[in-house]
C-alpha atoms as one frame of an Amber mdcrd trajectory, in Angstrom:
protein
 -87.693 -17.675 257.876 -90.874 -17.899 255.806 -92.327 -14.672 254.498 -95.768
 -13.105 254.819 -98.337 -13.615 252.085-101.937 -12.738 251.357-104.934 -14.443
 249.797-107.856 -12.564 248.299-111.224 -13.557 249.788-112.584 -14.333 246.326
-109.617 -16.621 245.661-110.136 -18.337 249.013-113.817 -18.834 248.173-113.161
 -20.214 244.687-110.271 -22.621 245.292-110.811 -26.262 246.175-109.560 -27.364
 249.596-106.704 -29.355 248.090-105.549 -26.473 245.871-105.744 -24.025 248.764
-103.808 -26.446 251.000-101.149 -26.809 248.314-100.826 -23.045 247.865-100.521
 -22.352 251.594 -98.156 -25.299 251.996 -95.844 -23.674 249.473 -95.367 -20.782
 251.919 -95.230 -22.754 255.164 -93.469 -25.942 254.129 -95.217 -27.636 257.055
 -98.488 -29.628 257.124 -99.400 -28.740 260.718 -98.847 -25.027 260.104-100.855
 -25.207 256.867-103.756 -26.905 258.679-103.698 -24.229 261.370-103.913 -21.451
 258.771-106.788 -23.199 256.989-108.734 -23.487 260.265-108.269 -19.760 260.846
-109.383 -18.898 257.318-112.500 -21.059 257.651-113.473 -19.247 260.861-113.936
 -16.088 258.799-116.250 -18.014 256.482-117.722 -16.172 253.555-117.732 -12.738
 255.197-118.243 -10.450 252.199-116.757  -7.457 254.029-113.310  -9.096 253.924
-111.160  -7.971 251.002-108.204 -10.268 251.624-106.402 -12.252 254.313-102.943
 -11.245 255.476-100.932 -14.193 256.792 -97.762 -13.523 258.785 -95.236 -15.952
 260.336 -93.943 -15.559 263.885 -91.218 -17.777 265.378 -92.871 -20.056 267.918
 -91.638 -20.522 271.439 -90.970 -24.198 271.020 -91.054 -26.170 274.216 -91.058
 -29.575 272.553 -89.387 -30.832 269.422 -92.661 -31.839 267.724 -94.324 -28.428
 267.923 -94.449 -26.243 264.790 -91.471 -24.013 264.151 -93.673 -21.005 263.381
 -97.062 -19.745 264.439 -99.022 -17.824 261.838-101.363 -14.909 262.346-104.247
 -14.607 259.961-105.819 -11.171 259.714-108.909 -10.299 257.703-108.476  -6.960
 255.950-111.708  -5.125 255.215
């Protein structure tokens, strides 16, 4: 099972999309899961009250073979 990780808001703001995708992909090992995390991070935008993002894996309740193995929660820590 993948492990939780965090990304500082300043790091998120300063990394290029491709570098950020590569870093998150290291933890997820899955393109679809990485894209989902990136969408969640972008929803928070440049909120300066956020200190860092806590990203936690949860086993998904797979109903079809092509669905991601894990769902990830992204929490903004202020």
